[in-house]
C-alpha positions in Angstrom: -7.3 -6.5 26.7 -7.7 -6.8 22.9 -9.8 -9.1 20.5 -7.5 -11.8 19.4 -8.1 -10.8 15.6 -6.8 -7.5 16.2 -3.6 -8.7 17.8 -3.1 -11.3 15.0 -3.5 -8.6 12.6 -1.1 -6.2 14.4 1.4 -9.0 14.5 1.2 -9.3 10.7 0.1 -12.7 10.8 -3.3 -11.8 8.9 -5.8 -9.4 8.1 -8.8 -9.3 10.7 -11.2 -11.3 8.2 -8.4 -13.8 7.5 -7.6 -13.9 11.2 -11.3 -14.9 11.9 -11.0 -17.5 9.2 -8.1 -19.1 11.1 -10.1 -18.9 14.3 -13.4 -20.6 12.9 -10.9 -23.2 11.4 -9.7 -24.0 14.8 -6.2 -22.9 14.1 -5.7 -20.4 16.7 -5.0 -21.4 20.3 -4.5 -19.3 23.6 -2.4 -20.7 26.3 -2.8 -24.3 24.9 -6.6 -24.1 24.4 -8.1 -23.9 20.9 -10.6 -20.8 20.5 -13.5 -20.5 18.1 -14.8 -17.0 18.9 -13.1 -14.1 16.9 -14.3 -11.7 19.7 -12.1 -13.5 22.3 -10.0 -10.9 24.0 -6.5 -11.4 25.2 -3.8 -9.7 27.4 -0.2 -9.0 26.7 0.7 -12.1 28.9 -1.4 -14.6 27.1 0.3 -17.1 24.8 -1.0 -17.1 21.3 -0.3 -19.8 18.9 -1.1 -20.4 15.2 -1.3 -24.2 14.1 1.0 -24.7 17.3 3.6 -22.1 16.3 3.8 -19.3 19.0 3.0 -15.7 17.9 5.4 -13.0 19.1 3.9 -10.1 20.6 3.2 -7.4 18.3 6.1 -4.8 18.1 5.7 -1.0 18.4 4.0 0.5 15.2 6.9 1.5 12.6 6.7 2.6 9.1 9.3 3.0 6.3 9.5 4.9 2.9 11.2 2.8 0.1 12.0 4.0 -3.5 11.0 1.1 -5.7 12.8 1.0 -8.7 11.3 -0.4 -12.1 11.3 -4.3 -12.7 10.4 -5.3 -9.0 7.0 -6.8 -8.1 5.2 -5.5 -4.9 4.6 -9.1 -3.3 6.1 -11.0 -0.7 6.6 -14.0 -3.5 5.8 -14.1 -7.2 4.6 -17.2 -8.9 6.3 -16.3 -12.1 9.7 -16.1 -10.3 10.3 -12.6 -10.6 12.1 -10.6 -8.2 10.3 -8.7 -5.4 11.0 -5.6 -3.5 11.4 -7.9 -0.4 14.4 -9.6 -2.2 16.1 -6.3 -2.4 15.5 -4.9 1.3 18.6 -5.2 3.4 18.8 -7.7 6.2 17.8 -7.1 9.7 14.2 -5.5 9.0 11.3 -7.0 10.8 8.6 -8.6 8.7 7.2 -5.7 6.5 3.9 -5.3 4.5 3.4 -2.9 1.7 0.6 -0.2 1.8 -0.8 -0.5 -1.5 1.3 -1.7 -4.6 3.1 -0.2 -7.7 3.0 -2.6 -10.7 6.3 -3.9 -12.2 6.8 -1.2 -14.6 6.3 1.6 -12.2 8.5 3.3 -9.8 8.7 5.7 -6.6 7.4 5.7 -3.1 6.1 2.6 -1.3 5.3 2.7 2.3 6.2 -0.4 4.3 4.9 -1.0 8.0 5.1 -4.0 10.5 1.7 -3.2 11.6 -1.2 -4.9 10.0 -3.7 -2.4 11.3 -1.9 0.5 10.2 -1.7 -1.0 6.7 -5.3 -1.5 6.5 -6.3 2.1 7.7 -3.9 3.5 5.1 -5.1 1.5 2.3 -9.1 2.0 3.1 -10.6 3.7 0.1 -12.8 5.8 2.5 -9.8 7.3 4.1 -9.0 9.2 0.9 -5.3 9.6 1.4 -3.9 11.7 -1.5 -1.4 10.0 -3.8 0.9 12.1 -6.0 2.5 11.0 -9.2 4.6 12.2 -12.0 3.3 10.7 -15.4 5.0 10.6 -18.9 2.6 9.5 -21.5 2.8 9.1 -25.2 0.0 10.9 -27.3 -1.5 14.1 -28.2 -2.2 16.4 -25.2 -5.8 17.3 -25.2 -7.5 19.3 -22.4 -10.9 18.0 -23.5 -9.8 14.4 -23.2 -8.2 15.2 -19.8 -11.6 16.4 -18.5 -13.0 13.0 -18.8 -10.3 11.8 -16.3 -10.9 14.8 -14.0 -15.0 14.1 -14.0 -14.3 10.5 -13.1 -14.1 8.0 -15.9 -15.7 4.6 -16.4 -13.8 1.9 -17.7 -15.2 -1.8 -18.4 -18.2 -0.8 -16.2 -16.0 0.4 -13.3 -16.3 4.0 -12.2 -13.1 5.5 -11.3 -12.8 8.4 -8.8 -12.0 11.9 -10.4 -8.2 12.3 -11.0 -6.5 15.9 -10.6 -4.3 16.0 -13.7 -2.3 19.2 -14.6 0.1 19.4 -17.5 3.7 20.0 -16.6 5.5 19.8 -20.0 5.4 18.7 -23.7 8.8 17.2 -25.1 8.2 15.8 -28.6 5.5 13.1 -28.5 5.8 12.3 -24.8 3.8 14.5 -22.4 4.5 15.0 -18.6 1.6 15.3 -16.0 1.0 15.5 -12.6 -1.5 13.4 -11.3 -3.2 13.2 -7.8 -5.4 10.3 -6.8 -7.5 9.5 -3.5 -7.7 6.1 -4.1 -5.2 3.2 -5.4 -7.0 0.9 -7.8 -5.0 -1.6 -10.1 -3.4 0.4 -12.9 -5.6 3.1 -12.3 -3.6 5.9 -14.1 -2.4 3.6 -16.9 -6.2 2.4 -17.8 -7.5 5.9 -17.5 -5.0 7.3 -20.1 -5.4 4.5 -22.5 -9.1 5.4 -22.4 -8.3 8.9 -23.9 -5.9 7.2 -26.3 -2.6 8.0 -24.4 0.1 5.6 -23.4 1.7 5.7 -20.1 5.5 5.0 -20.5 6.6 6.2 -17.1 5.1 6.5 -13.9 6.5 7.7 -10.6 4.8 7.9 -7.3 6.1 10.8 -5.3 4.0 11.1 -2.4 1.5 9.1 -0.2 -0.7 10.9 2.4 2.2 13.9 2.7 5.1 11.5 3.0 7.3 12.4 0.3 9.5 10.4 -1.8 11.9 13.3 -1.8 15.5 12.7 -2.8 15.5 9.4 -1.4 17.8 7.4 -3.8 16.4 4.5 -6.0 16.5 1.1 -4.1 16.8 2.7 -0.7 14.5 2.6 2.4 14.5 4.8 5.2 12.3 4.7 8.4 9.6 7.5 8.7 9.5 9.1 12.3 6.6 8.0 14.2 5.6 11.5 14.5 4.7 11.6 10.8 2.9 8.6 11.2 0.6 10.3 13.9 0.2 13.3 11.8 -0.7 11.2 8.9 -3.5 9.4 10.8 -4.5 12.6 12.7 -4.3 10.7 15.8 -2.5 10.8 19.1 -1.6 7.4 19.0 -1.4 4.7 16.3 
């Protein structure tokens, strides 16, 4: 038996916190009876419904890697009508959730899963999963300035974790860097480089938690073997 909030999260209906709100609001029923206790436990044979609509049993945990092109937003829908990554995914896939985001002008590796619990575990800042990027910035290379990023910079009262930044090559007024993070705050790299008077004009995520973008073509999606997911979480099972 498992708590119903966990089952709803696994099924991709809502996060655990959102599931608890649905329960408190009387939106969840089990075998036709409305429940109000988020600790209520269910079995695989129980019929769970959200606002009268039956919830399918969670599928086995699966993970995909996707090569996001520039120009797509990483949301299910966009209030501005912009094209999302989900608009470009092939038909026949289960309902997928992105693990973190890349902004519309960034490209590279996005991990997608059908499991809300896996999504949450991989996104938690405390988990410290390493994210690697290739970054091209316009400006003057200065190691002293980069040391501010390496030490953990303060931007608008917000303290960023230390970035591992190494020079790759200089080409004219553009400088390529390899950047490693252990968190994924909104526009973290761009904001950090702006703070040291460099403008990022290309950002490519190449790795997340040891799962590599590799030679996956732009716009393509590929399932990650479940053994790699186990290794990623360092668990016997997901």
